[in-house]
Structures are given as C-alpha cells and as structure tokens.
C-alpha positions, 0 to 999 in steps of 0.5 A, spaced: 467 151 479 466 159 481 459 161 478 456 168 478 448 167 479 444 173 476 437 175 478 432 181 479 430 179 485 433 176 491 427 174 495 421 169 493 415 172 489 414 167 483 416 161 479 422 164 476 425 167 483 423 160 486 427 156 480 433 161 481 434 159 489 433 152 487 439 153 482 443 156 487 442 151 492 443 145 487 450 148 485 452 149 492 450 142 494 455 140 489 460 144 492 461 150 487 462 157 489 457 162 488 456 169 488 450 173 487 448 179 483 441 182 484 437 188 487 437 190 494 430 190 498 428 189 505 425 182 504 431 179 501 435 173 503 442 174 506 448 174 501 455 175 502 455 179 496 449 184 498 454 190 497 454 189 490 446 189 489 443 195 486 437 199 489 430 195 487 423 195 488 417 191 486 410 192 484 407 193 491 412 199 492 411 203 486 405 207 489 410 209 495 415 211 491 417 218 490 417 222 483 424 222 483 425 215 485 420 213 479 424 217 474 430 214 476 427 207 475 424 209 469 431 211 466 434 204 470 429 200 466 432 202 459 439 202 461 442 202 468 449 204 469 449 202 476 448 195 475 453 195 469 458 198 474 457 194 480 456 187 476 463 189 473 466 190 479 463 183 482 466 180 476 473 183 477 473 181 484 469 174 484 473 172 477 467 167 476 468 161 471 461 162 468 455 167 469 448 165 469 443 170 469 435 169 470 430 174 469 433 181 469 427 186 466 427 191 468 430 192 475 437 190 472 436 192 465 440 189 459 446 194 461 449 187 464 450 184 458 455 189 456 459 187 462 460 180 458 461 183 451 468 183 451 469 178 457 472 171 457 467 169 462 461 166 458 454 168 460 448 163 460 441 165 460 435 161 463 429 164 459 423 164 464 418 168 459 418 172 453 421 179 455 427 178 450 422 178 444 416 182 448 416 188 452 410 185 456 414 178 457 407 174 455 406 175 448 399 177 450 395 183 451 388 186 451 385 179 452 388 176 446 395 173 444 399 178 441 406 178 436 405 185 434 412 187 436 415 182 431 421 185 427 423 190 431 416 194 432 416 195 439 412 202 438 406 197 439 408 197 446 406 204 447 400 204 442 397 198 446 399 200 453 402 193 454 406 193 460 403 196 466 401 203 464 403 208 459 410 211 462 412 203 464 410 201 456 414 207 454 420 205 458 419 198 456 419 200 448 425 204 449 429 199 453 427 194 447 429 199 441 436 200 445 437 192 446 436 191 438 441 197 437 446 195 441 445 187 440 445 186 447 443 179 447 449 177 443 453 177 449 450 171 451 453 165 450 447 160 451 440 161 452 436 155 456 429 154 454 424 150 459 420 149 453 421 147 446 415 152 444 419 158 447 425 156 443 422 155 437 418 162 438 425 165 439 428 163 433 422 165 429 423 172 432 431 172 430 435 169 435 440 164 432 438 157 433 445 154 435 445 159 441 439 155 444 439 149 448 432 146 451 433 144 459 427 143 463 426 146 470 426 141 475 422 140 481 423 136 488 420 129 488 423 123 491 426 120 485 428 113 488 421 112 492 416 106 489 411 109 484 405 108 489 408 111 494 407 119 495 411 123 500 408 123 507 405 130 509 405 134 515 400 130 518 404 124 518 400 119 514 403 114 510 401 112 503 397 106 505 393 110 510 391 115 505 389 110 500 382 110 502 382 117 503 384 118 496 378 114 494 373 118 499 376 125 498 378 125 490 372 128 488 374 135 486 377 139 480 383 143 483 386 149 480 392 153 483 395 159 480 394 166 479 387 168 478 388 172 472 385 173 465 390 170 461 390 164 466 383 162 463 379 163 469 373 165 466 373 159 461 374 154 467 368 157 471 364 157 465 365 150 463 364 148 470 358 151 472 353 146 469 357 140 471 355 136 478 362 136 480 366 140 485 372 145 484 377 148 488 381 154 486 387 156 490 390 163 488 390 170 488 390 176 483 386 181 479 380 176 478 379 174 486 373 179 487 370 176 480 371 169 483 369 170 490 362 172 487 362 166 483 363 162 489 358 165 493 353 163 488 355 156 487 357 155 495 356 148 495 360 146 489 366 152 488 370 154 493 377 158 493 383 159 498 387 165 497 394 162 498 397 156 502 403 157 506 407 151 504 409 146 499 406 141 504 400 144 505 399 145 497 400 137 497 395 136 502 390 139 497 393 136 491 392 129 494 385 130 495 384 132 488 381 128 482 385 131 477 388 139 476 387 144 470 391 149 467 386 152 462 391 158 460 390 163 454 397 165 453 403 161 451 405 158 458 412 156 458 413 150 463 407 150 468 410 148 475 403 146 476 403 140 471 409 138 474 407 139 482 401 135 480 405 129 477 409 129 483 403 127 487 400 122 482 395 127 479 393 127 472 392 134 468 387 137 463 391 143 460 390 148 454 393 145 447 397 152 447 404 154 448 409 149 452 403 145 455 402 140 450 410 138 451 408 136 458 401 132 457 401 126 453 393 125 452 390 119 454 396 117 458 398 123 463 392 127 462 388 131 456 388 137 452 383 142 451 382 147 446 384 154 449 378 159 450 373 153 449 368 152 455 364 147 451 371 143 450 373 144 457 366 142 460 367 135 455 374 133 458 372 135 465 366 131 465 370 125 462 375 125 467 371 126 473 367 120 472 373 115 472 377 115 478 381 109 476 383 112 470 385 118 474 390 114 478 393 110 472 394 116 469 397 120 475 402 114 476 404 115 468 405 122 470 410 120 476 414 116 470 414 122 466 417 126 471 422 121 473 424 121 465 427 128 465 425 133 471 429 131 477 435 134 480 440 129 478 438 130 470 438 137 471 444 138 474 448 133 469 445 137 463 447 144 466 454 142 468 455 139 461 453 146 458 457 150 463 463 146 461 462 146 454 462 154 454 469 154 458 474 158 454 478 151 453 472 147 451 470 152 446 477 152 442 476 145 442 469 145 439 471 150 434 477 145 432 472 140 431 467 144 427 472 146 422 474 138 421 466 136 420 464 134 427 457 135 429 455 139 435 452 136 441 445 139 444 438 140 442 437 143 435 432 148 434 427 149 431 423 143 433 416 141 431 
C-alpha cells in the first residue's frame, strides 16, 4: 500500500513526533511504500520528499525570526496556501492509497484538508491532543480546565490569551473560525483517538461519532518474553542479576515528564513533603527553577535530573523505582509514561482525570488519586511506598495489560483494518451493506 504520512515536524521534540516516526517505521517494516509531508527545519531527519516540505520553525526559533517571517507565520497558521499547494503536488506525484495526518497546528494549517475535500484519497487523522476543539490544544488555561470555546466561541482564545501570547492567540482564534466556516475537519474520513475520553470529548463538541475509532498508541516492548523478564539495559545485567538490586534500590517514587503547572508538579511536591520517602523527578520545563529550589531544601529526599539521553537510560531509572506517578491536572490523552512504567514492571499512581483512568486499574496495576488534592495523593503514595511486594505484583499486572492491546502487532493489525475499510472499493461495499441493514464494525462513541 502507498501511504502518505503528514506531520508538522520532521524531527523529535515530543510524544506526537515520536509516535509519528514509530508509525512510519512500523509501516516501512511491513513493506509499505511511504511518502512524507512536513515542514523544513535544520534538525530534520532526511526524507526523499523533503523538496515538498514547507518552511517551518519551533518555539525556540521564534525570538530570532524577523518581523516579516513572524507575519508570514501568522498568516500561514490561519491558512497556508504554500502547504496546500505543495501537498497537492505531492499527492499528484506520489498517488497514495491513503493519507494519514498527525499534528498539523499551526505550521501546516487546516489548508491541507482542502487537498482531500474532492479527492478520492481517504484521509485518516490521529488526534494527539485537543486542537480540533481547543485553540490551545489542552482544554486547560489559567491554571484550570476550560471548555469556554464549546459551541464555536473561539473568541475566548483571545480574551484569555490561551495560546502563547496575544498575537498567537489571535492567529489561533481566526484559524478556528475559518476551520468552522469551511468545514475543514469534514474532509477527514476517520479520526483515530488513543483514549476513549478524547473520543467522547470530540463527540461532545460536535464531531460525528461514526467517524471516530479508538486506536491506542503503542510502545515497544518484548511481547514474547516471560513476564518476569525485563529487557537487559546497557549495563548488560540480566533479570535475575537485577532482582536483588530491585529490592535494595526500589525505594523512590519516580516522576518523568514536563515540569509544568498542568502536570500537577506542585501538587506532587506538596504531597511528598511530609512523607519519609524519596522522590526523583526527570524532566524540564517552566517549573524547573521552582523544583530546583524545592530540591535544595530537601536534598536528602528529593532530586531532579533535567533529561535522559536515551530510552535505555530512562529504563534504568524506572528499574530502580518503587512506582511512578502521573499527577496531571489537565485531560491527559494516553500518557506514554504509564505504558513505559508497565513495560518495566512498575505500577502507577495517576490522576482520576481524562484518559488516565482507562490505563490504570485501581488495585491491580496501580491507584487513582483525585487531581489537585495533595492529601489524597499523600495517602496513595504512603500506602504504596510501604508495600514492595504489592508493587511487584501490580507491576506484573501492568505488563499483562500492556500485552493486551498496546503492542506493535495489535496496533498494526487495527491500523490496516482501518486503512482498508476506507479504500474506495471497500467504502462502496460498506455502503451497500449499510443499506441492507448490516452493522458497521469498529468502536462506537460515546463510550462510558
């Protein structure tokens, strides 16, 4: 199959970028022919289709952009004629069977959907965040959950400066009004949502349920290995050699991710402060200085590592943790931190919010705590830190859950079923079946 993969960046900065490349690798491994469409940047990986890419930039580039370039980015964020023109040329030259878009806001803009409006090429969109219904992409602003833009009230973006700054918020506001006016999202044949929560939220905001399918993001882990065997790390230690080390070192609580307000970092620090346990934070972000100040006052118990250089290095810290925490205050979609923890046999305490409860089975793979409630978090952390045997049992259950639907094989199988169902000949067959009363396959929304 000839598949066109579309994403706003062509180098790795975050979770959506990682998944985009993993999807490309997965499809290439299975013998499919791929083309890419993205933005040009010095950090890009190589691609034989780079000549089709449009000019791009990232957050770090903004201060160095000229006024003319910023003005150009403002207009392109609303509607990029360059992206539409170049993508149309790529579709004509490559002739894909299906196109698969990931994140597009605001570098590529919704203009790309016009390419598929009258095209026979079906368009699949993996929804990584809430940009379809929220200009900021998070449904979170001013330190609180927010759905003010429901019903097309996008002016709230500007009123509350939800996206970066006033000019950027104006750009996002105008972009969403234009999307609504043109019905841009209706050009997509199918939306793939990693969490049922996200799918239900899209339905609440007016997206047709029949166009949504639940397809969890996958991570790499050994699907054939015995449950009590963990992948060997860079030191070359075997699982049996590490068992005594796990018992000796599994004394700290681990958080890894962005250090930002919506990640619940302050709630975590408040919860951990009176407890007699260690906390390791791995990450960077707007709250880095605040976290460093906290670490300085609790040096014996709380430490921070700004970043890790590889997944293997992260796994080495995971291996020595008792359990991990995801104290988010916003509607997380499908946090990779939970799946990475399960892959290493570690249970997770997470917020009872967004897509997190779909991944954590309380009393089996971890615990759920009330988002924003330090006392509840303190209680849950205190309970689990004193029960190492329970942590090992729940960690093994996490591995089982991971195998049940978050591996490469199951993801590839479901993705191909979706691709094939959207091919013109299969859509015609499905339409005939529907007229004769046959039931559609796939996941129905909303889901409780």
